[in-house]
N, C-alpha and C positions, 0 to 999 in steps of 0.2 A: 852391415847386414849382408847375409848371403842372398842370392836370388830366390831361394826357397822361402827364406824368412820374409822377404819383401812380398812375395805372392800371398803368404798367409796373413799379412797385415793389410791387404787391399782395402777392406772396409774401414779400418782405422785410418789409413792414409787418406781415403776419400773424405772422412769426417774432418781430419786435420786440414786438408786442402780447402774444403768449403769454409771452414772457420777462418783460415788465413785470407781467403778471397774476401770474406765479409769484413775482416779487419782492414784490409787494403782499401775497400770501398769507404769505410768509415773514416779512414785516414784522409782519403781524397776529399771527402765532404768537409772535414775539419780544415783542410787547406783552403778550400773555397770560402768557408765562412770567415777565416782570418783575412783573406783578400777583400771580402766585402766590407769588413769592419775597417780595414786600412783605407779603403776608398772613402768611407764616411769621414774618417779623421782628416784625410787630405783635403776633402771638400770643406770641412768646417774650418780648418786652419787657413785655407785660401780666402774664405769668406771673412774670417776675422781680420786677416791682413788688409783686405780691401776696406773693411769698416774702419779699422784703425787709421789707415792712410787718409781717410776723408775727415778725420777729427783732429782738433787741436789737442795734443797730448803732451805730457811732460816728456822731454826728449830722452833722458837716460832710461826711464822705465819703458818708453815706447821702443827704443832700440833693443832693449832686453827682450821685450815681447816679440819683436820681429825675429830676433835670433832664436827664441824658443819655437816660434812657428816654423822657421826654416828647418830646425831639427825635426819637428813633427812631420813636415812634408818630406824631408829627406829619408827618414826612416820608413815613412809610409810608402814611398816609392820603392824602397828596398824590399818591402814586404810583397808588393804586387809585381815585382820584377820577375820575368820569365826565368825559371830555373830548370835544371835537369832533374827529373824524378824518374825513378826506375820502375819499370813494369815488365812483365813477361812479353818478349817480342814474339809475334805470331809466326813468322817465317821459320826461325830456328826451332821453335816448338814443334811445328808441323814436320819439318824435315828431320829433326834430330830424334823425335820420340814416336813417330808413326810406326816404325818397325818394332818398338818395344812393347812389352806387356802393359796392361792397364795399371798394375801395381807399381811397376818400375817408373812409368810416366808420372803417376801420382806422387811418388817419392821424390822424383827430380823436381816436379813443379812446386811441391811443398818446400823443398830446400831453397829454391830460387825465390819463392815468395817471402820466406823468412829473411833472406838476405836483402831483398828489396824493401821490406817493411822497416828493417833496421836502418837502412840508408835513408829512406824517406822520413823516418822518425827524427833523425838528426836535423833534416831540413825543416820539418815541422816545428821543432823546438826553437830553431834559429828564427823562423818567421814569427813565432809567438813572442819571443824576446824582443824582436824588432818592433812588433806591434805595441807591446806594453811600453817600450821606450817612446814610441811615437805618441801614444796616448798621454803619457806622463808629461812630455814636452808640450802637448796641446793644453793640458790643464794648467801648467805653469805659465805658458804664454797667455792664456785667458786671464789668469789672475793678475799678471803683470799689465795686461792691457787695461783691465778695469782699474787697477791702481794708477796707471798713467793718466787715464781720463779723470779719475776722481781728484788726484793731486793737482792736475792742471786746472780743473774747475774750482777747487778750493783756493788755489793761488789767485786765480782770476777774480774770485768773489771777495778776496780780502786785500786786494791792492787798491789803494785809494788815498784819500787825504788821511793824515795822521789821526788816529782815533775814530775814524769812520770807515766802515767797509764799503767797497765798491758795490755797485748794483749788480744784480744777477737776475736770472729768470724769475726767481721767487720774489724779488723786491721791485721788479720792473713796474713802473707806473704808480709807485707809492706816493702819497701826498708830500712827503719830505723832499722828493726829487723835484716835483713840480714847483715847490716853493722857492727853489733856487733860481728859477728863471724870472726875468722881469715880466710882470704881467701874468705870472704863473697861476695855476688853478688852485693854489693852496691858500 
């Protein structure tokens, strides 16, 4: 564009510039929301690890659950890690564009905002992928944790004398158990 064409497009450039500024604001909001979701996933995974560590669980499934939770925490930390995002720097904006016309400044700012938006969009897409990976690992880890606890409980309840299941929380205190002791209550 020639300088005269730029001057004639001042209103259009102002509209484009304000739209780009709004898009950059929405993009920053999306980045913050992904960070918040990642922190929740990290917290849940750490709580689940703590819970699983305090329970007797089937070892192979528990180890798999720990690995899945580690993946969830690792990718969650990658999401919230500090990264370089681009935005218009105030000092060069002031010193470089103060002598220019309003239209020329708007054109330059719009071009910079487009470049920054595209750069930040790639970062946003990466963060979103990392968050989905973290969430998927959390769900898999939770399913493995539940399976590890259920398998261990099932094995515990069914180990005993041949033909008879061992006692469990549900069978504790039944008359058949008391009858086995001399002077029992059965």
